[in-house]
C-alpha positions, 0 to 999 in steps of 0.5 A: 756368287753368294754376293749375288744371290743375297742381291736377287732375293726375289730370284733366289726364291723364284728358284727354290720355288720351282725346285720344291715345284719339281720335287712335289710333282715327282712325289706326288706321281709316287703317293696314293691319294683319293683324288685324280692325280692331275688335281693333286699335281695342280694343287702341289704346283699352286702351293709349292709355287707360293713360295716364290712370294715368301718374302713379300707376303710372309704370313699370307704364304704361310698361311696358304701353304698351312691350309694346302698341306691340309688339302694335298693330304701330304702326308710323307711328302718331304717336299711338302714338309720343306716347304712348311719349314722355308715358309715358317722361317721366313716368317720369323725371319722377315717380320718384327714382333708383335706381329711376328707372333701370328707366323708363329700361331700359324705354324703350330695351332692348326696342327694342334687342332688338328691332332686334337681332333683326330687324337694325334699323339704327344709325339705329334705335337712334340714334332710340329712344335719343334719342326715348325716352331723351331724354324719360327724361332730360328728365323727370328733369332737371326732377324734380330741378331741382323738387326744388332749387327746392322745397328751396331754398323750404323752406329760405327760409321756415324761415329767415324762421320762425326769424327771425320766432320770433327777433324776437318772443323779442327783443321779449319780452325787451325788454318784460320788460327794460323792465318790470323797469327800470320795476319799479325807477323805479315802487318807488323812487316808492313808497319815496318816498311811504311815507317822506314820508308817515311824515314828514307823519304824525310831525309832526302834533300830538295834535289831528290824530289823524284825519289821522294815522290817513289818512297811517298807511292811506296808508303801509300801502298803500304798503308792500303796493304795495312788497311785491306790487312785489317779487313782480312781480319775481320774475316779470319777472327773469331766472335769476340775477337780483337787484333792482338796488340803484343807481337806473335811469340818466336824462339827469342821467348822459348826460354820462357816457355819452358820456364812456364812449363818447368813451373807447371812440374815438367822436367825438360832439358833444352838442347841447341845443336849448330849455329841459330840463324835468323829465321822468318817471322813466320817461321819463327812462330812456327817452330814456337808453336810446335814446341809449345803445342808439344809440351801441352801434349806432354803436360795433358797425357804424360805428366810426370815424364822427363821431356828433352826440347831439341833444337837442330840448326843446319845449313837448310833446315831447322830440326826442332824434336820434342820427346817425353819418356811419360806414358802415352795416351791411347787418343795420342798414341797414333799420333792422330789427336787433334793437339797434332793438326796444327803442327802438321798445318804449320809445317805443311805452310812452309814446306817442312815435314813432321812425324809424331808418335810413340818411341820404340823404348816407351814415350812420344816424340814429336819431329819437325823439320822445316827449311830455313835456307832462305831464312838464313839470307835475310 
């Protein structure tokens, strides 16, 4: 109900004006005036009915009601006082300074002038100032508070939108980076296919001309694929980036990665469980990058803590676990930092799973599971 009324302010104003018209008519029939009752009642309807437009024309309605109150000579008529309190509040709530100050002037100055002319007492001046001036002050205060609330909400919404945009941009950049690295892996594999096919073809004798032609077709297809891969890199590469000359790293270089981090002051314990199995190059690269990114986060957010890197080889999965005992940085405590974007994207690429977050006893853990069943048979 409240939500409906707040979304239909004109209806609220019309109902309020109607209620005050009825109240004014009932009160008007009980008060004594120097004019005919029908004229008094007509003026009451006109003055009270003006409240239906109080938000659209706050100053005009305020001035109209002030003049109407004086014309009605409505001493003791509560509905008229209530109407004036409402329109002075509206003038404060609907208008920004300095124009809003005109509403305060219209609320009290005409009555001050009237009391000065008729010899009103101090209590009259105080009552008008507190009643009507106070209504204006309350309206203006609520307006300022509402504007601050709206400004804070807009700022929070803008910050959230910028964060979402930054997160989307980070995901896009990480996917492009992964694609560039996989380009190198695939290009190397195609090169191996080309060289090995060519070597086999050259070993064939004259009696295997048909097989040689088939292998020559494989070579041509592989070379064409290499050319397309180079074009693909042109699309994916960052500005000024050149194809990598060195092969992409894998778990065979894990010990060197750990030594580099130890030299940077990180206390690392490496644990290998199970029987290591050959991994496809892309999956091997993904496992290496997960450890690399996790150790980078440790150096950034939890320096001085001990780190355990655990590689658990199972029959179908490889579990990669990096746990540190250092303090968790606020931006990393929920596992939502941008440093984890690449990990998630790599794990998702191979249908694995990853969990990252604070540990119960303190510290932070990254736990990734990568399926290696196909890699175990290659």
